[in-house]
N, C-alpha and C positions, 0 to 999 in steps of 0.2 A: 627452362624456356616456358614462358607463360602461354596460356591458351590462345590469347590474341596473336602472339608472335607465331605460334604454330599454324594458326589459320592463315595468317599473312603469307607464310612460307608455302603452304599448300596452294593458296590462291596464285602465287607466283609460278608454281610448277604447272598448274592448270593453264595459266596464260601462256607459258613457255611451250606447251604442247601444241598450241595453235589448233585447238579442237574445232572442228567444223560444227557450228551450232545449227546447221540445216539438217543434220542427220538425227535420227532418233536417239542414238547413243550420245551424241554431242549435246542435244537438248537436255537429256537426263543428267549428264555430268554437270552442266552449267546450273541446272535447277538445284541439284544437290549442293553445289558449292554455295549458292545464295542462301539456302536453308541453313547450312552449317554456319555461315557468317552471322546470320540472325541469332542462331542458338548461342554462339560464342558471346555476342553482345548481351543476350539475356542472362547467361550464366555469370558474366562479369558483374552485371547489375545486381543480381541476387547475392553474389559473394560480398559486394560492398555493403549491402543491407545487413547481411549476417554479421559482418565485422562490426558495424555500428551497433547492432543489437547486443552483440557479445560485450562490447565495451560498456554499454549502458547497464547490462546485467552485472558486470564486475563492479561498477560504481555503486549500484543499488546493494550489492552483496556487502561491500565495505561499509556503506551507511547502516545497513541492517545490523552488521556486526557491532558497530559502535553503539547503536541503540540497545542491543542485547547486553553489551557490557555495562551500559549505564543502568539498565532496568533490572537485570538479574544480579543477585548478590553472589559474589565469588565464593562465599563461605557456605552456600547452600549445598547440602549433602543429599544427593539422590541415590536411590538404590538400583537404578536401572542402567547405570553405565560403569565402565571400568575406570573412568577418569577421576572419580571421586575418591578421596582419601578415607579409608575405613576408620581411621583413628581420629577423625575430626570431632571436636568437642561441641559442635553446633547443636543447639537445643531448639526445638520448635517454638518454645515460649520466649526465646531470647529476643526475637525481632518482630514477629507477627502476632497480631491479636485476632484470633479466629472467631471471637464472639461478636464480631460486627454485625452478624446476621440478626442478632437480637435487638438492634437499634430500631426504634420506631421511626417510620417515615411519615412526613407531613407533605400534603399536596397543596401547592399554591397556584394561583393563576396570575400571570403578569397582567396588570391593568392596561398596559399599552398595546401589546400584541395578542393577548389572550392565550399565550402558550402555557401549558400546564407543566409545572416543575416539581420534582420530588426532592425534599430536603430532609436531612437527618438533624438531630438536636445540635450537633456540632456546627453545622452550617448556620442554623438559626442563632446560636450563641455568638457567632461572629458579628451579628448585627446587620450586615448588608451583603449583597452580592449583585453582580450584573446579570441580567437575563441572558441566557445563552442564545436566545433567538434574536432579540432586538437590541441588546446591550444596554437596556434601561436599568438604572440603579434601583434595586429593590431593597428597602430598609425594613428591618424587623426590630421592634421594640416591645418586648413582652414583659419587661421588668415591672411596669406600673399596672399591669392587668391582674385582676383577681379571678377567683373561680366564678364569682357572680357575673363578671363580664363575659366569660365564655358561655355560661348558662343563658344569659340574656341574648347573646348572638344566636344560640341554638333555637330559642323560642321565636325569634323574629321571622315573619314570613318572607319568603324569597321574592324579590322584585323582578318582574318580567318586563 
């Protein structure tokens, strides 16, 4: 029996008793009945909200699981859990290049929005990219430049 059904049954019992609401005891019983009815409605509303949030969490958990499956390599061997196979032949150098920290970064400013962007050599070698802020196409063509061009740029005074 649901809480609302139990409250309806109790309300029917109270109505069947024909309690005199002019007495102190009658007033107290009637007031308690009203408060309990409001509490039942409030609990029912909270329960429906909890059910919706639980369903949303389940959906998010499934989506996160799919992202984790796509992102993490199934062959990765970690030493912190029992699920990993000790005889796995995975080698750290097989898949990941951990020397990426040695790459030099270059800072550019988008001429349209003024956003500062950090690029590595690989991004510059691609020749172009869209600004992550304003989606303006930024093109890089350093093939024709020489060392003298870079020195000339360094000697030019900044325009304000």
